[in-house]
C-alpha positions as CSV (number, residue, x, y, z in Angstrom):
1,X,6.2,-14.4,-2.4
2,X,3.0,-13.0,-1.0
3,X,1.0,-15.4,1.3
4,X,-1.8,-17.5,-0.2
5,X,-4.5,-15.3,1.3
6,X,-2.8,-12.0,0.1
7,X,-5.0,-11.5,-3.0
8,X,-8.2,-12.1,-0.9
9,X,-6.9,-9.5,1.6
10,X,-6.2,-6.9,-1.2
11,X,-9.7,-7.6,-2.7
12,X,-11.3,-6.5,0.6
13,X,-9.8,-3.0,0.3
14,X,-12.7,-0.6,-0.1
15,X,-12.0,3.2,-0.5
16,X,-15.1,4.1,-2.5
17,X,-17.7,3.6,0.3
18,X,-19.0,6.7,1.9
19,X,-17.5,7.4,5.3
20,X,-20.1,7.7,8.0
21,X,-22.4,5.1,6.3
22,X,-23.4,2.1,8.4
23,X,-21.3,-0.3,6.4
24,X,-18.2,2.0,6.6
25,X,-18.6,2.5,10.3
26,X,-19.1,-1.2,11.1
27,X,-16.0,-1.9,8.9
28,X,-14.0,0.6,10.9
29,X,-15.2,-1.0,14.2
30,X,-14.1,-4.4,12.9
31,X,-10.7,-3.1,12.1
32,X,-10.3,-1.2,15.4
33,X,-11.7,-3.8,17.8
34,X,-13.4,-6.9,16.5
35,X,-10.3,-8.4,14.8
36,X,-8.4,-8.4,18.1
37,X,-11.0,-10.6,19.8
38,X,-9.8,-14.2,20.5
39,X,-13.4,-15.6,20.6
40,X,-16.3,-15.1,18.3
41,X,-18.5,-12.1,19.1
42,X,-22.3,-12.2,19.6
43,X,-24.1,-10.1,16.9
44,X,-25.9,-8.0,19.6
45,X,-22.5,-6.8,20.9
46,X,-21.5,-5.6,17.4
47,X,-24.8,-3.8,17.0
48,X,-24.2,-2.2,20.4
49,X,-20.8,-1.0,19.3
50,X,-22.3,0.4,16.1
51,X,-25.1,2.2,17.9
52,X,-22.6,3.7,20.3
53,X,-20.9,5.1,17.2
54,X,-24.1,6.8,16.0
55,X,-25.6,4.0,13.7
56,X,-29.2,2.8,14.2
57,X,-29.8,-0.8,15.1
58,X,-31.6,-1.7,11.8
59,X,-28.8,0.0,9.8
60,X,-26.2,-1.9,11.8
61,X,-28.0,-5.2,11.1
62,X,-28.0,-4.5,7.4
63,X,-24.3,-3.5,7.5
64,X,-23.3,-6.7,9.2
65,X,-25.1,-8.8,6.6
66,X,-23.3,-6.9,3.8
67,X,-19.9,-7.3,5.4
68,X,-20.6,-11.1,5.7
69,X,-21.4,-11.1,2.0
70,X,-18.2,-9.2,1.3
71,X,-16.1,-11.8,3.2
72,X,-15.0,-9.5,5.9
73,X,-17.1,-11.1,8.7
74,X,-18.2,-14.7,8.9
75,X,-20.7,-16.6,11.1
76,X,-19.4,-19.6,13.1
77,X,-21.5,-22.6,14.3
78,X,-22.6,-20.8,17.4
79,X,-24.2,-18.1,15.3
80,X,-21.7,-15.6,16.6
81,X,-19.4,-13.6,14.3
82,X,-15.6,-13.4,13.7
83,X,-13.4,-11.4,11.4
84,X,-12.2,-13.6,8.5
85,X,-8.5,-14.4,8.0
86,X,-8.1,-12.3,4.8
87,X,-9.8,-9.4,6.5
88,X,-7.4,-9.6,9.5
89,X,-4.5,-9.5,7.0
90,X,-6.1,-6.5,5.3
91,X,-6.5,-4.7,8.6
92,X,-3.0,-5.5,9.7
93,X,-1.6,-4.1,6.5
94,X,-3.6,-0.9,7.2
95,X,-2.0,-0.3,10.6
96,X,1.1,1.4,9.4
97,X,-0.7,3.3,6.6
98,X,-3.5,4.7,8.7
99,X,-1.8,5.4,12.0
100,X,1.7,6.6,10.9
101,X,1.0,8.4,7.6
102,X,4.2,9.3,5.7
103,X,5.1,12.5,3.9
104,X,7.9,12.8,1.3
105,X,10.7,15.2,1.5
106,X,12.6,16.5,-1.5
107,X,15.4,14.1,-0.7
108,X,13.3,11.0,-0.8
109,X,13.5,8.6,-3.7
110,X,10.9,7.2,-6.1
111,X,10.2,3.8,-7.4
112,X,9.0,3.5,-11.0
113,X,7.1,0.4,-12.2
114,X,7.1,-0.4,-15.9
115,X,4.9,-3.3,-16.9
116,X,3.8,-5.0,-20.1
117,X,0.8,-7.3,-19.8
118,X,-0.3,-9.5,-22.7
119,X,-3.6,-8.6,-24.4
120,X,-5.0,-11.9,-23.3
121,X,-4.7,-10.7,-19.7
122,X,-6.7,-7.5,-19.9
123,X,-8.4,-8.2,-16.6
124,X,-5.0,-8.2,-14.9
125,X,-4.3,-4.8,-16.3
126,X,-7.5,-3.5,-14.8
127,X,-6.6,-5.1,-11.4
128,X,-3.1,-3.6,-11.5
129,X,-4.5,-0.1,-12.2
130,X,-7.1,-0.4,-9.4
131,X,-4.6,-1.5,-6.8
132,X,-1.9,0.9,-7.9
133,X,-4.3,3.8,-7.5
134,X,-5.3,2.4,-4.0
135,X,-1.6,2.4,-3.1
136,X,-1.2,6.0,-4.0
137,X,0.5,5.5,-7.3
138,X,0.7,8.0,-10.1
139,X,0.1,7.1,-13.7
140,X,3.0,8.6,-15.8
141,X,1.9,6.9,-19.0
142,X,0.4,3.6,-20.2
143,X,2.3,0.9,-18.4
144,X,4.4,3.2,-16.3
145,X,3.6,4.1,-12.6
146,X,5.4,6.2,-10.0
147,X,5.3,5.8,-6.2
148,X,7.3,7.2,-3.3
149,X,10.1,4.7,-2.6
150,X,8.8,4.0,0.8
151,X,5.9,2.1,-0.9
152,X,8.3,-0.2,-2.7
153,X,7.5,-3.2,-0.5
154,X,3.7,-2.7,-0.9
155,X,4.0,-2.4,-4.7
156,X,5.8,-5.8,-4.7
157,X,3.1,-7.2,-2.5
158,X,0.5,-6.2,-5.0
159,X,2.5,-7.6,-8.0
160,X,3.0,-10.9,-6.2
161,X,-0.6,-11.2,-5.0
162,X,-1.8,-10.7,-8.6
163,X,0.9,-13.0,-10.0
164,X,2.1,-10.2,-12.1
165,X,5.7,-9.9,-10.9
166,X,7.1,-11.4,-14.1
167,X,5.5,-8.6,-16.2
168,X,7.0,-5.7,-14.2
169,X,10.4,-4.0,-13.9
170,X,11.0,-1.7,-11.0
171,X,13.5,1.2,-11.0
172,X,14.5,3.3,-8.0
173,X,15.5,6.9,-8.8
174,X,16.3,10.1,-7.0
175,X,15.2,12.9,-9.2
176,X,12.7,12.5,-12.1
177,X,13.3,15.1,-14.9
178,X,9.8,16.4,-15.6
179,X,8.6,17.5,-19.0
180,X,7.4,20.8,-17.4
181,X,7.7,21.5,-13.7
182,X,7.0,19.4,-10.6
183,X,3.5,20.9,-10.1
184,X,2.5,20.1,-13.6
185,X,3.8,16.6,-13.3
186,X,1.9,15.9,-10.0
187,X,-1.4,17.3,-11.5
188,X,-1.0,15.1,-14.5
189,X,0.0,11.9,-12.7
190,X,-2.3,12.0,-9.7
191,X,-6.0,13.1,-9.3
192,X,-5.1,15.9,-6.9
193,X,-8.6,17.4,-7.0
194,X,-10.1,14.1,-5.7
195,X,-7.4,13.7,-3.0
196,X,-7.9,17.4,-2.0
197,X,-11.6,16.8,-1.7
198,X,-11.0,13.9,0.6
199,X,-8.8,16.0,2.9
200,X,-11.4,18.8,3.0
201,X,-14.2,16.3,3.8
202,X,-12.1,14.9,6.6
203,X,-11.5,18.4,8.1
204,X,-15.2,19.2,7.9
205,X,-16.3,15.8,9.4
206,X,-13.9,16.2,12.4
207,X,-14.2,20.0,13.0
208,X,-16.6,19.6,15.9
209,X,-14.8,16.7,17.8
210,X,-14.0,17.5,21.4
211,X,-10.6,15.9,22.3
212,X,-10.8,17.3,25.8
213,X,-13.9,15.5,27.0
214,X,-13.3,13.0,29.8
215,X,-16.4,11.0,28.8
216,X,-15.3,7.6,27.4
217,X,-18.5,7.2,25.5
218,X,-17.9,10.5,23.7
219,X,-14.3,9.5,23.1
220,X,-15.4,6.2,21.6
221,X,-17.9,7.8,19.2
222,X,-15.5,10.6,18.3
223,X,-12.6,8.2,17.7
224,X,-14.6,5.9,15.4
225,X,-15.8,9.0,13.5
226,X,-12.2,10.2,13.2
227,X,-10.8,6.8,11.9
228,X,-13.7,6.2,9.6
229,X,-13.3,9.7,8.0
230,X,-9.5,9.2,7.7
231,X,-8.7,5.6,6.9
232,X,-8.9,5.9,3.1
233,X,-6.8,9.0,2.8
234,X,-3.3,7.6,3.7
235,X,-3.8,5.0,0.9
236,X,-5.0,7.3,-1.9
237,X,-2.7,10.2,-1.0
238,X,0.9,9.2,-1.5
239,X,2.3,12.1,0.6
240,X,3.9,14.0,-2.2
241,X,6.6,16.6,-1.3
242,X,5.4,20.2,-0.9
243,X,7.3,21.3,-4.0
244,X,4.8,19.2,-6.1
245,X,1.6,20.4,-4.4
246,X,-0.6,23.5,-4.7
247,X,0.1,26.3,-2.1
248,X,-3.4,25.7,-0.5
249,X,-3.0,22.0,-0.2
250,X,-5.0,20.7,2.8
251,X,-3.0,17.5,3.4
252,X,-0.7,18.9,6.1
253,X,-3.5,20.3,8.1
254,X,-5.6,17.1,8.0
255,X,-2.6,15.0,8.8
256,X,-1.7,17.1,11.8
257,X,-5.3,17.0,13.0
258,X,-5.5,13.3,12.7
259,X,-2.3,12.7,14.7
260,X,-3.1,15.2,17.4
261,X,-6.7,14.0,18.0
262,X,-6.2,10.3,17.6
263,X,-3.6,10.3,20.3
264,X,-6.1,11.9,22.7
265,X,-9.0,9.6,21.9
266,X,-7.4,6.1,21.4
267,X,-7.1,4.9,25.0
268,X,-10.5,6.1,26.3
269,X,-12.2,4.8,23.2
270,X,-10.5,1.3,23.6
271,X,-11.7,1.1,27.2
272,X,-15.3,1.9,26.3
273,X,-15.2,-0.6,23.4
274,X,-13.9,-3.3,25.8
275,X,-16.8,-2.5,28.1
276,X,-19.3,-3.0,25.4
277,X,-17.6,-6.2,24.3
278,X,-18.0,-7.6,27.9
279,X,-14.4,-7.4,29.0
């Protein structure tokens, strides 16, 4: 069964906020650096981290307050801040998704999720739809979703967190037989236009990043920008095989850019963040 705080952790997922906004950037900083701190963090240090990432001090103050209201940060008796337990679980779950994005081959299997929820639990249906979309699921028909098989465990986590496991039956299959062709199926089951737009936005936002700079301050700001622009994509994009995607699909280019640039920035950015945190 999912841990007791699992539902709270899923509820903190947020893929609708505009990347580059103060709240989104501070959230990204919390996931990258604040959650690993063993002691509470003074608010001025968080503001300094946000300012170093290009956010103004007043905007950072407002963003911190909003993230406290959301349950991602909390204030301790000293007046300092810490990342909440559900938020730490949410960030830990994101590690694999964000930093090692997967991509299906034609040989990979699928998991189908069929569920029937009583009319009296309409709110549960809404929650299932919301979280299945945020896992990268495709809606085949009412009550039937499809995911890459490598998302099997995450699908079960959602069902258990929502206490919906008894309403769902899961099937693992090798080759779905589409009513038309694979391209038509993908266009019908997933919002490919929205996912493509996310990839193009990422490519635009990261086009000017200089991965060769030795300046740790620049590396830190660039790395936070990179992660902030990228972090929602590996959730909403399931990594469909190329045979299901349009010829001009931007996903491969953005995935390669993320992997190449993040490896260059990560160490230097972490050292600069540690300096700002007083380590």
